[in-house]
N, C-alpha and C positions, 0 to 999 in steps of 0.2 A: 547367775544373775549379775548384771552389770553394776559396778560400784557407783555410788552417788556422784553426779556431776558437780564439781566444786563451783561452777559459775551459773548453774541453772537458776538459782534464786535471783541473780542479777538480771538474767534474761527475762524472768517473770516481772521484775520491777520495771524494766523498760517497757514491756507490753502494757502493763497497768498504767504507767505514766502517759504513754502515747495515746491510749484509749481515753483517758481522762482529759487530755489536752487536744482533742481533735487531730491527733497525729502530727502535731507541730513539734518537730524535733528540737527546736530552739528552747522549748519549755522543759525539755528532759535532759539537758546537757550534763547535769550532775550525775544522774543514774547511768547515762551512757559512758561517762568517764569512769565510774566505778566498774562497769562491765569491761572497759578497755584495760583497766588495771588488773582485774581478775584474769583476763586473758593473757596479759603479759606474764603473770605468775604461773598460770595453770594451762596455757594454750594447748600444749600437746596432750594433756590429760583430760581436757574438757571438750565434749562433743559440741556444745553450743557455741564454742569459740571458733569453730570451723568457718573460715572466710572473714573473720573479724580483723580489721586493720589495727595493729597494735602500736603504730607510730603515733606520736603526739600530733594532733591536727594543728595546722597553721592558724595563727591568730589566737592562740591561747593566752591566758592571763600572764604567764611567765614571759612570753615573747612580747606582749604588748607593753610590759613594764620596763623593758630594756631601754636605757637612755639613748637618745639620738646622738650620733657623733656631732661634736661641735665643729662648726666651720670657722676656723680662726683665720682672719685675714688682717694684714697690717694696714692701718689707715695712714696715709701720708698727707 
């Protein structure tokens, strides 16, 4: 018998969320992020993580909150 998949519950939460939200991925970003984090931790031991991208997607809150570089010019 195969051992229990450590990320299967996350995969089920994604399916449930997508089903309840007419498959609008934007409504399920929190559960998708939980799945990504699970796959970062258990990727090689989790069958459901096969093919999941574990890189942090662009435009995340952490990236959006970075301050813009200031453009300092001398006025004469």
